[in-house]
Structures are given as structure tokens and as C-alpha cells.
C-alpha positions in Angstrom: 275.4 97.3 84.6 271.6 96.9 84.8 269.5 98.6 87.4 266.5 96.7 88.6 264.2 99.1 90.6 262.6 97.6 93.6 259.3 99.0 92.5 258.1 100.1 89.1 256.6 103.5 88.1 253.2 103.2 86.3 251.5 106.1 84.5 247.7 106.0 84.5 246.4 106.6 82.0 249.3 106.6 79.4 247.9 110.0 78.0 245.9 112.6 80.0 242.2 111.7 80.2 239.0 113.0 81.7 238.6 112.3 85.4 235.7 109.8 84.8 238.0 107.6 82.7 240.9 108.0 85.2 238.6 107.0 88.1 237.4 103.9 86.2 241.0 102.8 85.5 241.9 103.3 89.2 239.0 101.1 90.2 240.6 98.3 88.1 243.8 98.4 90.2 244.5 95.4 92.5 243.1 95.5 96.0 245.4 95.2 98.9 247.8 97.1 101.1 250.7 99.2 99.7 254.0 97.6 100.4 257.6 98.4 99.5 257.1 96.3 96.3 253.9 98.0 95.3 254.2 100.1 92.2 254.4 103.9 92.3 251.7 105.5 90.2 251.6 108.8 88.4 248.2 110.0 87.3 247.4 112.3 84.4 244.1 114.0 84.3 242.7 116.3 81.6 240.9 119.3 83.1 238.9 122.2 81.8 239.9 124.6 84.7 240.7 124.6 88.4 239.7 121.3 90.0 240.0 121.9 93.8 238.7 118.4 94.6 240.8 116.5 92.1 243.4 115.2 94.7 240.6 114.2 97.1 238.7 112.2 94.4 241.9 110.4 93.3 243.0 109.6 96.9 239.6 108.3 97.7 239.7 106.0 94.6 243.1 104.7 95.7 241.9 103.7 99.2 242.5 100.0 99.6 244.6 99.7 96.4 248.1 98.1 96.4 249.8 101.1 94.9 251.7 104.2 96.0 250.7 107.6 94.6 253.7 109.7 93.5 252.1 112.5 91.4 248.9 113.9 90.0 249.4 115.9 86.8 246.4 118.1 85.8 246.7 118.9 82.1 244.5 121.7 80.7 242.6 121.2 77.6 243.7 123.3 74.6 241.5 126.4 74.2 241.5 127.6 70.6 244.0 129.9 68.8 246.8 131.9 70.5 246.9 135.4 71.9 246.6 138.5 69.8 249.4 141.1 69.6 248.8 144.7 70.8 250.8 147.9 70.6 252.5 149.7 73.5 249.9 152.5 73.3 247.2 149.9 73.7 248.9 148.4 76.7 248.7 151.8 78.5 244.9 151.8 78.0 244.3 148.2 79.3 242.2 147.6 82.4 244.1 145.2 84.7 240.9 143.4 85.6 240.1 142.9 81.9 243.6 141.5 81.3 243.3 139.1 84.2 239.8 138.1 83.1 241.0 137.6 79.5 243.9 135.4 80.8 241.5 133.4 82.9 239.2 132.8 79.9 242.1 131.8 77.7 243.5 129.4 80.2 240.3 127.9 81.7 237.5 128.8 79.2 234.0 129.7 80.3 232.7 133.3 80.7 235.4 134.6 83.0 236.6 134.7 86.6 234.1 134.0 89.3 232.8 137.2 91.0 234.7 136.4 94.2 238.0 136.1 92.3 237.3 139.4 90.5 236.6 141.1 93.9 239.9 139.7 95.4 241.8 140.8 92.3 240.4 144.3 92.5 241.3 144.5 96.2 244.9 143.4 95.5 245.2 145.8 92.6 244.0 148.7 94.8 246.5 147.9 97.5 249.3 147.6 94.9 248.4 151.0 93.4 248.4 152.6 96.9 251.9 151.2 97.5 253.1 152.6 94.2 251.7 156.1 95.0 253.6 156.3 98.3 
């Protein structure tokens, strides 16, 4: 038995790429109104860190295109070698903000968490510590 889907699924691009390249490829899609026969598209974008406007940029690029968006996959660029091992005694001496900042740098690169994020993390940490002390 052969299944013939009513609409196909297309991945753009075939491998994650920078947003500029993705937007260029989306601009090449056929103009028109999306119908039940229009292909579904999955979009793979290579990002350096959090991209709050990513979905908006892609949806704007798809306006007037004869496709249906199914998924946007943001793929983080690799950031150097893995994490270092530490002993249990070193864990006790760790500053939670430094750990969070280190994780942020490892995941997103750059110089660390933005000041606002650090402030919010510190507030959440203080509230959690007060709850533990009760």
C-alpha cells in the first residue's frame, strides 16, 4: 500500500543556515494564497543565541507565499570544547549566579547574561533561599 500525502513537507534550508540565507530562500518561494494542496514547510535557522524576533521575521517573509508554516527550528551554533569537571567540594563553593552566567556563555557565547537577566536571576535566587530557610 502506497500513501500519497495530499500536501508535501518541505524543509528550508535542508541544513540549518543563518537567518539571512533562510530569508533569501523564503523570498524565492512561489507567490499566492495557501490552499489545502500547498506544501507545509519546516524552517531550520542557525542562531548564536536567543532570537526573540525570529518567528516574526519568518512569518513576515512568508506573507503572500503559497506555503503553510509547520515549524521553526532554531539551532544553536557550536561553542568550543565541552564543560570541565569539578569536585563535590568545589560545588559547595560555587556562586549560583556565576554558574548561571557560565551556562549562558557556554550556550549562547558572548560576555554573559544581560544585566536585566542577572538581576531577575538574583531576585529568584533570593526568594528560593528564603523559602528554604522557612
